[in-house]
N, C-alpha and C positions, 0 to 999 in steps of 0.2 A: 504494501499500500503506499503510495506516496502520501508524503506530509507538507503541510502547506495548505496551497487555494485549492479545495478540491471542487472539483464542476460536475457535471453529470457524463456523464460514459456517453459520446460519440455513437449514435447509432449510424447502420447500413442508410444511406442515400446523402450523409453529412460529409460535407470537406475534409480532409484532414487536414491538420494545422500541419505547415510545413516545421521543420527543425533541422539543427544541426548538431550533431553529436558525434562524439570521440568514438574509434572503433580501438576499439582494446587492439587489435596489431599495428596501433599507429595509425597517424591522419583522424580527419575528421570526414563526414560523408551525411549529405542532407536529402531529404526525403527528395527531393525533387532529382537526384543523383538515381534513387534508389529504385523508382518509378521509370525513371526512362526510355527501359525497351520494352515497357509490358507492364501488368497485374506483377504486385511483388505483396510479398509477406513478410507482418512485422508483427514480432510476439513478445511481451513484455513477461519481468521474470524477476523470480527471487532465488538462491539462489541455496534456500534455506528451503523453500519450498516445497510439501513432498508432489503438491498436483504438478509442478513446475518438472519434479524431478522424473514424474511420467509421463509427460507429452514430448520433453524436447525430443526424444530419441529419435518416435517418430514422426518430430519435425525436420530431424536430422535426416531421415529418408526421403521424405520431399525434397528436400532441399540439393541431395545427393544426386536426382532424376537429372537437375537442369532445367529443368524445364520452366521452374517456379522459384525465383528467387525469396530465399525463406530470411531472414534478418532476425536475431534476439535481441531485447534492449532490457540488458540486467541492471535494477536496482542495487547492484552492490559492485565495491568497490574492484579494481581488476584484477588484485591478487587471489581472491575468489572467488571473482568468474572466472580465471584462468585453471582456476583447479575446479570449479563445475564443468567447463566444457573441457575435462582432462577427463574429469571421472564416467561423463557420460558420452566420450567417444563424439564430440560434437566440433565439428569443424566448417559449422556454417556462420556467416560473419557476425561478430556481437558487437552491439553501440555499445554504452556507459552512461546512461541517466540514472546518477546516480543523488543520496539526499547533498554531498558536500557542493554541487552544482543546482541544489534545489528543485532535483525532477522536474524539468521544464518540459519534455516531451509527457512522461509520466501526467504532470498537472492539465497539457495543453489537450489531451486526450482524454479525460477525465477515469483517470484510471483507479481504482478503490481495491480492487484485488488480482492476483497475477493465479497463473499464468491469465493474459488478456491477449486473445490473437488480431488482427487488422488484414483481411486481403483489403487492398489499394488497389485502383484500377491508375493507370495510367496517369488520366486527367486528375488523379488526388483525389478522387471520391469513391470511397467507402463505400465497399458493396456487399462486405459478410464481416462477424465483431460474434468472434468465441468468448465468453467467459466462463472459465477451467477448465477442462477436460470431458471432450466431448467427441465419443468414437465416432459415432454416426457423421457431426461435422470434420475428423480426420479422414476420415474415409471419402469423402467430397472432397477436400485438398489435395490428398493424394491422386484423387481421379482427374479433377481438374490441370496434376503435373504430368498423368501420365502415368502412375507408379502404384501401387500397388502399399499401404501404408502397413496394412498388417500382413505378418504370414501365419504361415501353420503355427500353432504352437502357441500363439499368441494372446495370453492370459489376461483381455483388460477391461476393465467395466463399462460398462454404458455411460455414465455421467459422472461427473462429481466436480462439486462448486471448488473454485479455489479459495 
């Protein structure tokens, strides 16, 4: 949960607020750059969140397909975020939206719980919002990316709140 100015979570049909955040691997990136070539997924998380720990390995599978960019946006510091990515085998690009910077992106999107995932279209419009864990929504994102998000033997719940 982002601290500070809490606003209402943005819904599908809303325009995504632009942001520029530091990348975990150096440099910065703006939302406009993320969606420059088409739709992209951004997913806000905290490293200590058990539902985030469930969600991100499946977002990584979608990312690895290479057809739908997936960006993680960590609300933790770089050290904890690097450890989270290592522990869960994440290679997806990760941005930092920290307490130290007053959670600018989290507050702009109205994040009150994590994980919260957005599908942002090339024009900056939000077309999908997923709060918490939804097996059906992750399957849908996988379909959009042309990849099976779930494999035989994956034992995952249908839904979990963030």
